[in-house]
C-alpha positions as CSV (number, residue, x, y, z in Angstrom):
1,X,27.0,18.2,-59.5
2,X,26.0,21.6,-61.0
3,X,27.4,22.7,-64.4
4,X,29.7,25.9,-64.2
5,X,28.0,29.0,-65.7
6,X,29.4,31.0,-68.6
7,X,28.9,34.7,-69.0
8,X,29.8,37.8,-71.0
9,X,31.5,40.9,-70.0
10,X,31.0,44.3,-72.0
11,X,33.4,47.0,-72.1
12,X,32.9,50.4,-73.7
13,X,35.8,52.0,-75.9
14,X,36.1,55.4,-77.8
15,X,35.1,54.0,-81.1
16,X,32.4,51.7,-80.3
17,X,31.5,48.8,-78.3
18,X,33.7,45.7,-78.1
19,X,32.4,42.4,-76.6
20,X,34.5,39.8,-75.0
21,X,33.4,36.5,-73.7
22,X,34.8,35.7,-70.2
23,X,34.3,32.3,-68.4
24,X,33.1,32.7,-64.9
25,X,33.7,29.6,-62.5
26,X,31.1,28.8,-60.2
27,X,31.9,26.4,-57.4
28,X,30.0,23.1,-57.5
29,X,27.3,22.6,-55.0
30,X,25.8,19.5,-53.3
31,X,22.2,18.9,-53.4
32,X,20.1,20.2,-50.5
33,X,19.4,17.7,-47.8
34,X,16.0,17.4,-46.3
35,X,15.7,15.7,-42.9
36,X,13.3,12.8,-42.9
37,X,12.2,11.6,-39.4
38,X,11.8,7.7,-38.9
39,X,8.7,6.1,-39.8
40,X,7.9,5.1,-36.2
41,X,8.0,6.7,-32.8
42,X,10.0,4.1,-31.1
43,X,12.9,4.7,-33.9
44,X,13.2,8.3,-33.1
45,X,16.1,8.9,-30.6
46,X,15.0,12.6,-30.0
47,X,11.4,11.6,-29.0
48,X,10.1,14.0,-26.4
49,X,6.4,13.8,-25.8
50,X,5.2,15.5,-22.7
51,X,2.3,17.4,-21.3
52,X,2.1,20.3,-19.0
53,X,-1.3,21.4,-17.3
54,X,-2.1,25.0,-17.7
55,X,-2.3,27.0,-14.6
56,X,-3.3,30.8,-13.8
57,X,-5.6,30.9,-16.8
58,X,-2.9,29.5,-19.2
59,X,-3.8,26.9,-21.7
60,X,-2.8,23.3,-21.4
61,X,0.6,22.6,-23.1
62,X,0.1,19.6,-25.3
63,X,1.9,17.9,-28.2
64,X,0.2,17.3,-31.6
65,X,1.2,15.0,-34.3
66,X,-0.1,15.0,-38.1
67,X,-3.1,13.0,-37.2
68,X,-3.9,15.3,-34.2
69,X,-3.5,18.5,-36.4
70,X,-6.2,17.1,-38.7
71,X,-8.6,16.0,-36.2
72,X,-8.1,18.8,-33.5
73,X,-7.5,21.7,-36.1
74,X,-4.1,22.5,-34.2
75,X,-0.7,23.0,-35.4
76,X,1.6,19.8,-35.4
77,X,4.8,19.8,-33.5
78,X,5.4,16.2,-33.4
79,X,6.6,14.2,-36.7
80,X,4.3,11.9,-38.7
81,X,1.8,10.1,-36.5
82,X,4.0,9.3,-33.6
83,X,1.3,10.2,-30.9
84,X,-1.4,8.2,-32.7
85,X,0.9,5.0,-32.8
86,X,1.9,5.4,-29.1
87,X,-1.9,5.7,-28.2
88,X,-2.6,2.6,-30.2
89,X,0.1,0.8,-28.2
90,X,-1.0,2.0,-24.9
91,X,-4.7,0.9,-25.6
92,X,-3.3,-2.5,-26.7
93,X,-1.3,-2.8,-23.4
94,X,-4.5,-1.8,-21.3
95,X,-3.2,1.6,-20.1
96,X,-5.3,4.1,-22.2
97,X,-9.1,3.9,-22.6
98,X,-10.7,3.5,-26.1
99,X,-12.9,6.3,-25.1
100,X,-10.1,8.9,-24.5
101,X,-10.9,12.3,-25.9
102,X,-7.3,12.5,-27.0
103,X,-7.5,10.0,-29.7
104,X,-5.9,10.2,-32.0
105,X,-2.7,12.4,-32.1
106,X,-3.2,14.7,-29.1
107,X,-0.7,14.2,-26.2
108,X,-2.6,15.6,-23.3
109,X,-3.5,14.8,-19.7
110,X,-5.0,11.4,-20.3
111,X,-2.1,10.1,-22.5
112,X,0.5,11.3,-20.2
113,X,-1.3,9.6,-17.1
114,X,-1.4,6.4,-19.1
115,X,2.3,6.8,-19.8
116,X,3.2,7.3,-16.0
117,X,1.2,4.3,-15.1
118,X,3.0,2.3,-17.8
119,X,6.4,3.4,-16.5
120,X,5.7,2.7,-12.9
121,X,4.4,-0.8,-13.8
122,X,7.3,-1.4,-16.1
123,X,9.8,-0.8,-13.1
124,X,8.3,-3.8,-11.4
125,X,8.7,-7.4,-12.1
126,X,5.1,-8.3,-12.8
127,X,4.2,-9.2,-16.3
128,X,1.4,-11.1,-17.9
129,X,0.5,-12.5,-21.2
130,X,-3.3,-12.6,-21.1
131,X,-4.3,-13.9,-17.8
132,X,-1.0,-15.9,-17.4
133,X,2.0,-14.7,-15.3
134,X,5.3,-14.1,-17.2
135,X,7.3,-12.1,-14.5
136,X,10.9,-10.9,-15.2
137,X,14.0,-10.7,-13.0
138,X,14.6,-7.6,-11.1
139,X,17.7,-6.8,-13.2
140,X,15.4,-6.7,-16.4
141,X,12.7,-4.2,-15.4
142,X,12.5,-0.6,-16.8
143,X,15.1,1.7,-15.5
144,X,13.8,5.0,-16.5
145,X,11.5,7.7,-15.0
146,X,7.9,7.6,-14.2
147,X,7.1,11.1,-15.0
148,X,4.7,10.8,-18.0
149,X,7.2,12.1,-20.5
150,X,7.7,9.6,-23.3
151,X,11.3,9.5,-24.4
152,X,13.1,7.1,-26.5
153,X,13.7,4.7,-23.5
154,X,10.1,4.5,-22.7
155,X,9.1,4.1,-26.3
156,X,11.3,1.2,-26.7
157,X,10.0,-0.2,-23.5
158,X,6.4,0.0,-24.8
159,X,7.5,-1.8,-28.0
160,X,9.2,-4.4,-25.9
161,X,5.9,-5.1,-24.2
162,X,4.0,-5.2,-27.5
163,X,6.5,-7.6,-28.9
164,X,6.5,-9.9,-25.9
165,X,2.7,-9.7,-25.7
166,X,2.6,-8.5,-22.2
167,X,-0.3,-6.5,-20.8
168,X,-1.3,-4.5,-17.8
169,X,-1.0,-7.2,-14.9
170,X,-4.5,-7.1,-13.8
171,X,-5.2,-9.7,-11.2
172,X,-1.5,-10.7,-11.1
173,X,-1.7,-11.6,-7.5
174,X,-4.3,-14.0,-6.5
175,X,-6.4,-13.7,-3.3
176,X,-7.4,-16.4,-0.8
177,X,-8.9,-16.9,2.4
178,X,-6.6,-17.1,5.6
179,X,-6.1,-20.5,6.9
180,X,-6.0,-19.7,10.6
181,X,-7.8,-21.6,13.5
182,X,-10.9,-19.7,14.5
183,X,-10.8,-17.3,11.4
184,X,-14.1,-17.8,9.3
185,X,-15.8,-15.8,6.6
186,X,-18.9,-14.3,7.9
187,X,-21.3,-11.4,7.0
188,X,-19.2,-9.2,9.2
189,X,-15.8,-10.5,8.4
190,X,-14.1,-11.2,5.1
191,X,-10.7,-12.9,6.0
192,X,-9.4,-12.8,2.3
193,X,-5.9,-11.3,1.6
194,X,-3.3,-11.5,-1.1
195,X,-1.8,-15.0,-1.6
196,X,1.6,-13.8,-0.6
197,X,0.1,-12.1,2.6
198,X,-1.6,-15.3,3.6
199,X,1.5,-17.5,2.9
200,X,3.8,-15.2,5.3
201,X,1.0,-14.6,7.9
202,X,0.3,-18.3,8.3
203,X,4.0,-18.9,8.9
204,X,3.9,-16.2,11.6
205,X,0.8,-17.9,13.1
206,X,2.5,-21.3,13.3
207,X,5.7,-19.8,14.8
208,X,3.9,-18.0,17.5
209,X,1.9,-21.2,18.4
210,X,5.1,-23.1,18.7
211,X,6.3,-20.5,21.2
212,X,3.2,-20.8,23.4
213,X,1.3,-17.7,22.0
214,X,-1.7,-17.4,19.9
215,X,-2.7,-15.5,16.9
216,X,-6.1,-17.5,16.4
217,X,-9.2,-15.6,15.4
218,X,-11.9,-14.4,14.9
219,X,-10.3,-11.6,13.0
220,X,-11.8,-8.3,11.8
221,X,-12.4,-7.6,8.2
222,X,-9.2,-8.0,6.1
223,X,-10.5,-7.1,2.6
224,X,-12.8,-4.1,2.2
225,X,-14.7,-2.7,-0.9
226,X,-13.1,0.5,-2.0
227,X,-16.6,2.0,-2.6
228,X,-17.8,1.2,1.0
229,X,-16.1,2.9,4.0
230,X,-17.9,2.3,7.3
231,X,-18.2,4.8,10.0
232,X,-15.0,5.8,11.7
233,X,-13.0,3.8,9.3
234,X,-10.1,5.3,7.2
235,X,-10.5,5.9,3.5
236,X,-6.7,5.2,3.2
237,X,-6.2,1.7,4.4
238,X,-4.3,-1.2,3.3
239,X,-7.5,-3.4,3.9
240,X,-8.6,-2.2,0.4
241,X,-5.5,-3.7,-1.0
242,X,-5.7,-7.1,0.9
243,X,-2.7,-6.2,2.7
244,X,-4.0,-5.7,6.2
245,X,-5.1,-8.0,9.1
246,X,-6.9,-7.0,12.2
247,X,-6.3,-9.3,15.2
248,X,-9.1,-10.6,17.6
249,X,-9.9,-7.7,19.8
250,X,-11.7,-9.7,22.3
251,X,-8.5,-11.4,23.4
252,X,-7.6,-8.0,25.0
253,X,-10.0,-8.9,27.6
254,X,-9.2,-6.5,30.3
255,X,-7.2,-8.1,33.1
256,X,-7.9,-11.6,31.9
257,X,-5.9,-11.5,28.7
258,X,-4.4,-13.3,26.9
259,X,-3.4,-10.1,25.2
260,X,-2.1,-7.2,27.3
261,X,-1.5,-3.8,25.5
262,X,1.3,-1.4,26.4
263,X,2.0,2.0,24.8
264,X,5.3,2.5,22.9
265,X,7.6,5.5,22.5
266,X,7.5,9.1,23.4
267,X,5.3,10.4,26.2
268,X,2.8,8.0,27.6
269,X,-0.6,8.6,26.0
270,X,-3.0,10.8,28.0
271,X,-6.5,10.3,29.1
272,X,-9.4,11.6,27.0
273,X,-9.8,15.4,27.5
274,X,-6.3,16.0,29.2
275,X,-5.1,17.9,26.2
276,X,-2.5,15.6,25.0
277,X,-2.4,14.8,21.3
278,X,0.1,12.0,21.0
279,X,-0.5,9.1,18.6
280,X,0.9,6.1,20.4
281,X,2.1,2.9,18.9
282,X,1.4,-0.2,21.0
283,X,3.2,-3.5,22.0
284,X,1.0,-6.6,22.3
285,X,2.1,-9.1,25.1
286,X,0.6,-12.4,24.9
287,X,0.6,-14.7,28.2
288,X,2.1,-17.9,27.1
289,X,0.3,-21.2,27.4
290,X,3.0,-22.5,29.9
291,X,3.9,-20.4,32.9
292,X,6.8,-22.6,33.9
293,X,9.6,-20.6,32.3
294,X,9.8,-22.9,29.2
295,X,7.9,-20.2,27.0
296,X,8.2,-16.6,26.6
297,X,10.0,-14.0,28.8
298,X,9.4,-13.1,32.5
299,X,7.9,-9.7,33.0
300,X,8.0,-8.9,36.9
301,X,8.3,-5.0,36.7
302,X,4.5,-4.7,36.2
303,X,4.4,-2.0,33.4
304,X,1.2,-0.2,32.8
305,X,-1.3,-1.9,30.5
306,X,-4.3,-0.3,28.8
307,X,-7.6,-1.7,27.9
308,X,-10.0,0.3,25.7
309,X,-13.7,0.0,26.2
310,X,-17.0,1.8,25.8
311,X,-19.4,2.5,28.6
312,X,-22.8,4.3,27.9
313,X,-21.5,5.6,24.6
314,X,-18.4,7.2,26.2
315,X,-15.0,5.8,25.4
316,X,-12.9,5.2,28.3
317,X,-9.7,3.3,29.3
318,X,-8.8,0.8,32.1
319,X,-5.2,1.2,33.1
320,X,-3.6,-1.5,35.4
321,X,-0.2,-3.1,36.0
322,X,0.7,-6.1,33.9
323,X,0.3,-9.2,36.0
324,X,3.7,-11.1,36.7
325,X,4.2,-13.8,34.2
326,X,5.7,-15.1,31.1
327,X,4.9,-13.3,27.8
328,X,5.4,-13.5,24.1
329,X,6.0,-10.2,22.4
330,X,3.5,-10.6,19.6
331,X,4.5,-7.2,18.0
332,X,8.1,-8.3,17.7
333,X,7.1,-11.7,16.3
334,X,5.0,-10.3,13.7
335,X,7.3,-7.5,12.5
336,X,10.7,-9.7,12.7
337,X,10.6,-10.8,9.1
338,X,10.4,-7.2,8.0
339,X,7.3,-7.8,5.8
340,X,4.6,-6.9,8.3
341,X,4.6,-3.8,10.4
342,X,2.2,-2.2,13.2
343,X,0.8,1.2,12.8
344,X,0.2,4.1,15.2
345,X,-3.2,5.1,16.6
346,X,-5.0,7.8,14.5
347,X,-5.4,11.3,15.9
348,X,-8.9,10.8,17.3
349,X,-7.8,7.6,19.2
350,X,-9.2,9.0,22.5
351,X,-12.8,9.4,21.2
352,X,-13.1,6.9,18.4
353,X,-12.9,3.2,19.4
354,X,-11.8,2.2,15.9
355,X,-8.7,4.4,16.1
356,X,-6.4,2.9,18.8
357,X,-5.3,0.3,16.2
358,X,-3.1,-1.9,18.3
359,X,-4.8,-4.8,16.4
360,X,-3.8,-3.7,13.0
361,X,-0.8,-5.1,11.0
362,X,0.1,-4.6,7.4
363,X,2.2,-6.2,4.7
364,X,4.5,-3.8,3.2
365,X,6.8,-5.9,1.1
366,X,6.8,-4.8,-2.7
367,X,5.6,-1.1,-2.1
368,X,7.8,1.2,-4.2
369,X,8.2,4.9,-3.4
370,X,5.7,5.8,-6.1
371,X,3.3,3.0,-5.8
372,X,-0.3,4.1,-6.0
373,X,-3.6,2.8,-4.6
374,X,-4.6,2.2,-8.4
375,X,-1.4,0.2,-9.0
376,X,-2.2,-2.1,-5.9
377,X,-5.8,-2.5,-6.7
378,X,-5.1,-3.6,-10.3
379,X,-2.7,-6.3,-9.0
380,X,-5.7,-7.9,-7.0
381,X,-7.9,-7.7,-9.9
382,X,-9.8,-4.3,-9.6
383,X,-9.5,-2.4,-12.9
384,X,-9.6,1.3,-13.5
385,X,-13.0,1.0,-15.3
386,X,-14.3,-0.5,-12.1
387,X,-12.8,2.0,-9.8
388,X,-14.2,4.8,-11.9
389,X,-17.7,3.2,-11.8
390,X,-17.3,3.2,-8.0
391,X,-16.8,6.9,-8.0
392,X,-12.9,7.0,-7.7
393,X,-11.4,9.9,-9.4
394,X,-7.8,10.4,-10.7
395,X,-6.8,12.0,-7.3
396,X,-8.1,9.0,-5.4
397,X,-6.5,6.6,-7.7
398,X,-3.1,8.3,-7.7
399,X,-2.7,8.4,-4.0
400,X,0.8,7.3,-3.1
401,X,0.6,4.3,-0.7
402,X,3.8,4.8,1.3
403,X,3.0,8.5,1.7
404,X,-0.6,8.4,2.7
405,X,-1.6,4.9,3.8
406,X,0.9,3.2,6.0
407,X,0.4,5.3,9.3
408,X,3.8,4.4,10.6
409,X,4.2,8.1,11.8
410,X,2.4,10.7,13.5
């Protein structure tokens, strides 16, 4: 408490000066309060670390803490060493490179991207302690945004991972060879897929065989190297993610079968050069082993089948009526669980023999709306460091799988 002040008041009179002492009461005041931020970033409820890339000649909008102010000669706008602490944690979790030029104390594009990746991963169930799985229930995943902004909820999730010793789930999903009759690993075919893909596919193969059909091999390549794209193949394929299977194309053996290919949906696909640009999907009918009515469904309306072949370097098609008989709809059998789907032909399907795509099926379970190629590649053991060494840029790694890789539409 302050002590009341005493003062004097002087008044002039005709005969001289008289002095009187008057007590002036001054209201007591409280000591000034100085706001002191919490010692650590995860303790600060008002935390708001963000980055905005500059456009139109404007500079990037970055955040800077006390450590960054000293190193980068910038004015601090973030308390204490919050950014440095966060970056240290992101490095420990495996989301920020030790070589980042923003270390320590500058919240720029690299740190924001690391936060975005962490947020996406925290919204999934996959967790690892070292190289051991430690997954959580779906109800326990991070419920916040994956926007690269570190607010209190993200900060607390980061610290939760630190305390539980969780790290980026690199290699969380094992790979293995498909165990399917006729499928072998050769120099031209690598039938390796994710373990969950293999488990589901092998069930489908058995179910189809029990019904008189076949999904035996030899298959096309299942797993492809992200740094090697063969001529005519897509750079945006679930083969790179060990999620895709290409059936044995030789089984579409013209009129001999056992596979017969029918176009699906919309206008029928046109012949090369007729001006039509449709991208059809395809139905695969497999002639059943027994033709006595105990297997499959009778087809006697003779729908038109297509067989694609090359002759003297020119792509052409053989169109013919489906022979009357009993068939199993392989497309429905494969898609019935909701875990696999077919894809449409690519736009150049009339001139590129690899683009008809009736043989291609992909495993779609577990793909979120914002899952990226990098997220999926890390799950099968391919690190960001490896991807960069293979020439992959941020733009390549940040491709959204559901938006650019599924080919379910036109």
